[in-house]
N, C-alpha and C positions, 0 to 999 in steps of 0.2 A: 791731326797732322802735327808732327814735331818740327818746330822751326828752331835751328841752331843759330841762325844769324841774328838773334835778337837779345835784347835785354832791357829790363824793366823800366817802367815809369810812364805815367801820364795821368791817370786819374787818382785822386786821393781818397782813401777810404775814411770813414768816420770812426774806424776802430780805435784810434788813439787820441780821439778828442777827450779833453778832461771831463770828468763827471760834473764838476762844478766850476764856475768861472767867477773869480773875485769881482766885486763891484768896483773896486779901486785898485790902483797899482798895475804893474805889468801883467800882461796876459801870458798864460803858459804857452811856450813856443819851442820848437826844435831849432830855431834860427841860430842861437849861440853855438850849439854843437855843430851845426852844418857849416857855419862860417870858419870853423877850425879845420874841418876835414875836406871840404869841397876842393881846395887847391891840390889835394892829393889824388883826385880822380881826373883822369886825362882822356882826351879824344885820340883815337888811333886811326890814321889813314895809311893805306897800303898802295903801293905802286907795282905794276907788273909790266913787262915788255912783251909785246906780241909781234912776232916776225911776220911781215906781209909775204904771202906766198904768191909766186908768179911763175909763168911758163918760162923754163930756161932758154927757150928760143929767143926770148926778148933780149938776151945778151948780145945777139947778133945785130949790129946796126943796120945791115941790109934788110933783115927781117922786119925791124921796126919801121924802116922807111917804106917797105912794101905795103905794110898795113897802116901807114900814116900815123905812127905813134911818136909824138914829139919826145925828144930827149928829156925835157923837163918832167913829163909825165912818167917816164921810165924811172927817173931818180926818186919820184914819190913812191913807186913800187918797192924800191930798194930800202927805203927808210923804215926802220922798225917803229911800230906804234906804241906809245907809252900810255897805259891806261891807269886812271886813278880811281880808287874806291874808298869812300869814307866807311871804314869797316866796322868800327866798334869803339869800345872804351877800355880803359886800363886803370890800374891802381898802383900808386907809388908806395912800396913797402920799405924801402931803404933810401932815405933822402941823401945821405952822405955819399953813397955809391951810385945813386941814380938808377936804382933797380925798380923796374915796372913789371907787374904781372898782368897777363891778359889771357884770353882763351886761345888755344892753338888754332882753332878754326878761323879766328880773326886774321891771323897773319899767314895762314897756310898758302903756299904758292906765290908769295910776294917776293919781289926783287929788292924792294926798299920799303922801310917802315918809318913813318913820321909821327912823332908824339907832340900833341899840342896841349898847352896848359891853359888854365882858366884865365890867366893874366895876359893871354895873347901870344906868348912866346911859343916857338915851335922848334923841335930838335930832331935830327936824324937819329934813329935808334939802331943799336946793334942787337941782333938776335943771339942771346947767350946760349939758349937751348930750348927744346920743346919736349913735351910729354903728351903725345897724341892719345895714349890710353886713358889719360885723365882729362885731356883737353885743356892743358895748361901750357903757356909759353912764358919765358922770362926774357925781358928786354933790358938794355942798359942805355941810358942817355948821359951826356956830359953837360951838366948845368949847375948853376949856383942858385941858392935861395929856394930849394925845393921843400915841400911838405910831405909828410908820410902819415900813414894810418897805422895805428897799433893793432896787432893781431890778437883776437880774443881766443879763448879755448872753446872751440865750437862744440865740444862734447858736452858742455854745460847748458846748451840750448834746450829749451822746452817748448812743446807745442803750446801756442798761445802767447809766446814772447813777442813784443813789438819789434819790428825791424823797419829799416829805411833803405830804399834802393836809390842809387845815384848813378847816372850815366848820361849818354848823349843820344836819345832816340831820334831816328829819322834825320840826323844831322842838325837838329834844331838848336843844339847847345845844351849845356848841363841842365839836367832836370832831376827833380826829387819826387819820389812817391813813398807812401807809407803802407804798411800792412802788418800782418802777423805771421809767425811760423805756423803753417797749416798742417805740416806733417814732417817727420824726420825719417831718414833711412830709406828713402824711395829708391827702388831699383827695378830692373827688368824692363827699362824703357828702350833699350837698344841704342842709346845715344853714345855711350862711352864704354871702354873696356872695364873700368872700375866705377861702379855707380853706388853712391850712398848720399843721394841728393837731399838738400833742404828744400821742402816745398813751401812756397809763400804765395799769398794772394796779392802782393805788390805787382802793379802792372808792368808788363814786359813788352817791349816793342823793338823793331829792327834798329840796330845801331847801339844797343846797350850791352851787347855781349862783352864780357870781361869787366863790367862795372862792379861797383862795390855794394854788398849787402852788409849793413852795419846795425849794431844794437843802439839803444838810446844813449849810450856813453860815447858813441862815435867809434867803436872798435869793430874791426872787420870780422864778420862771422862767416862770410861766404863770397864767392865770385859768381855773379849771375851768368847763367849759361844757356838756358833753353825755356821754351814754353810749349804747352799743348794748345793748339789753336785750330780746332776742327772747322771753324768758319773763316779762317784766315786772319782773325783778329784776336785781341786779348780776351780771355775768358776767366782770368783770375787764377790760373794754375801755372806758376812759374817755378823754375828749379835753379838752385845755386849749389856749387861745389863747396863743401865745408872747408872753413879756413884751416883746420888742422891738416887736411889732405893737401891743400894748396901750399902750405908752409913746408911740409915734408918734401914735396916735389921741387919747390923753388930752391931749397938748400942743396939738394942733390944736383940740380942743374947748374947752380953756381959753383959747386965743388968739382963736378966731373964733366959738365956739358951735356950730360944725359942722366937718365934715372936708372939706377941699378937696383931693381927690386929683388927682394929675397923670397924664400919659400921654406916650408918645413916638410914638404913631401907627403901631403895627404890630399885625398879627395873627399868632399863633403856634399851633403844635400840637405834641403829644407826638411823639417819635420812636419809631416802632414797629420791631420787628426787621427788617421788610421795608425800611423807609426807611433804617435803619442800614446795611443791605447795599447799598442803591442809592446812598447817599452815601459809601460806602467808609469807614465809621467803624471804627476799629480799637482794640484794647486796652480794650474796654469804655467807649469815649468816650461821654459823655452830654451832653444839652443839649436845647434846644427849637428847632424849625425855624420860620423866618420865612416865612409864606405870603403876606403882603401888606404893603406899605409905603404909607401915605397920602402922596400927593404934596406936601401942604402941612404935613407933620409935621416935628418935630425929627429923627426917625430918617432921613428922606430928606435933610435938610440935612446930616446927618453922614456920608452916603455909605453907609448900610446898604441892603442889597438883598434882595429875595425870594430864598430859597434859602440865605441865610446861616444858620448855626447858632450860637445864643448858648450859650456854655458856662459863662459866669460873669458876675456883676454885682458890681462892687466887691469882688472876691475871693471871693464866695460862689457856689458851683457851682449852676447851675440844673438841677434834676432833673426838672421837669415844667412844663407850661404853667400849671397852677394855682400852683405855687411861684413861677414867673416873675411872674405878676400880683400875688402877695402882696409880692414884693420891690419892685415898682414902686409899690404902694400905700403903702409905708412911706417913700417918698422925697418930700421936700418939693418943691413947685413951685419951679423955677429952679435946683435943685441939679443937679450934674453926675453922670452915671453913667459908670463905667469898665466897658465891656462887652467881654468876651472873645469874639471872633468866629472861627468856623472857616469859611473860604471856599476851596473847591477844595483842601482839605487843607492850607491855609496858615493860620497863626494870626495874627490881627490884634487890636489893642486900639483901640477907638473910643470917644471921649467923646461922650455925648449929653446935652443939657440937657432936663430934664423941663419940660413945658409944662402949663398949665391944660387940663383935659379939654375945656372948652367952646371953647378955641382950636383944637382939632383936630377934634372931632366936631361933628355938626350938631345944633342946638338944636331940640327938639320944638316950641317956641313959634314958631320961624321957619317951621316946616313947616305947623303947624296949631294953632289955639288950644286944641283939645281934648287935644293932646299936650304941653302945657306941663309942664316938669319932667323930661322924658326927653331922653337924648342918643343919637344914632344914628350908626352907621358902616356903610360898605359891608361886606357879609359875603363872605369869600373864596369860599364855595361858592354864592353867589347870594343875592339878597335884601338886607335891611337888618337889622342886629342892634342891639338896645338895649344900649348899653354903660354907661349910667348912668341912675339914677332917684332923684330927690329924694323922701324920705319925705313923705307927706301932700300931695304935689303933685297937680295935676289929672290928669296921666297915670296916676299911681299909683292915684288914686281911680277912674279909668275902667277899671282892670283890666290896665294894662300892667305887665309884670314884667321885671326884669333878665334878659338873655340871650335874650329873645324874638326870633325871627327873622320879620320881616314879608315874606311872599312874594307878597301880593296886597293891593291897596287899592282899594276901590270897584270891584271886579271887573276891575281892571287888574293884570296881572302886574308885580311889582316886581323889577327887576334890580339897582338901585342907588338911592342917595339921590335922584338927579335924576328917575328915573321915579316914585319915591314922592312927591316934591314935585308933579309934574305930576298924578298921580292924586288927590292930596288937594285940589288947587286946584278941582276940579269941584264940591265941596260944602263950605261952611264951617260948616254946622249939624250935620252928622253924618258919621260915618266907618264904613265896613265894612272890617275888616281880616281877612285870613287869616294865621294865626300858627303857626309851629312852636315848640312848647314841650315840653321834655323828650321830644323825638323823636315827639311827637304833634301832629296838625293840629287847629286849632280856629278858629272864626270868632268875632270880637268886634265887636259893634255899640256905637258910642259916640255919644251925642247930648249 
């Protein structure tokens, strides 16, 4: 069972104990590093307001008198209930501007967010913006004397590196645990839209979501996000969002209030052992296979073809389709990508400019007003896939989800975007969709 409302810390592993301990002098300790960065890790409490629902007949004083309901009790019915929840942790990344980063699921649905520092001070926070696809939110507080954590290049992490997790488990107060990087590039967990997790054995518990994962220099390498807990407790498998992805999302949220992700207009898939043999890949060559290139995309303009194998982007090896999508998601619109391509056993390097997603995919609004906020592309295996979805949009409200594959609309088989457009044109007031979601078929009626 995946628990998103948690983040690390409680038991200390022996992994980073020194091999030898001096007979005299100071003992090896993480305390000096932690004393510098602990003030930059904060506790986040959220507040939401619940409206008490009551029978409208109670508005009639004669009705209340007949059922012997005192006016004082009726006034209690009318008063909204304010609920508090100590939701998780956060990290100050810009002390001068009071910028705090946490998980989106920590502040989701809240009316008010409170940030508490280790020195006892507490401040109301403004939600600058959120990135649900990555599970990141950026907050701003107005305070003096703040500390910040330096952001490391998380692409330099290696399996076996020591890491330290800091957060506020179970509301106990700031807690520190240690561990190592157990794996890199974890995906396919179904937690977020873009998954490229750091796996660590540092303990994760409820209340630590949004806390810091740092290296031994005290530099941020990740934001703790989730655990696998089949028995409801920590089993040493925790996940953090890499700092590079967090940093890219934060800068866009500060600049635009939202994340504007780009695309290059291709569909890719993982290379299986059978595909590796079919494409004559040797010496453990890895990458992702291009299955489709949109004819009006930057990839097509650059000369990329279906059947090409992408081995690296900007010098970073592409190990899976999920990893490839994560690398693209961190690239700003109009930036150039240097892509290593393997074509017929020949190595090429091709430059591709990243375009705005709406310039490549088809807008749901242009297809049907009930699908506003969604982006669609032709699916290589047939149908039309949802490649983007704005939070709180009409399409999202109507039940559309990222990666849904539409195979039928208004009882018409959908082969591509053109057939979808034709099928939707028959009725502008309602839509009947047949969707493949998580390998299961379902019908969705939208009015």
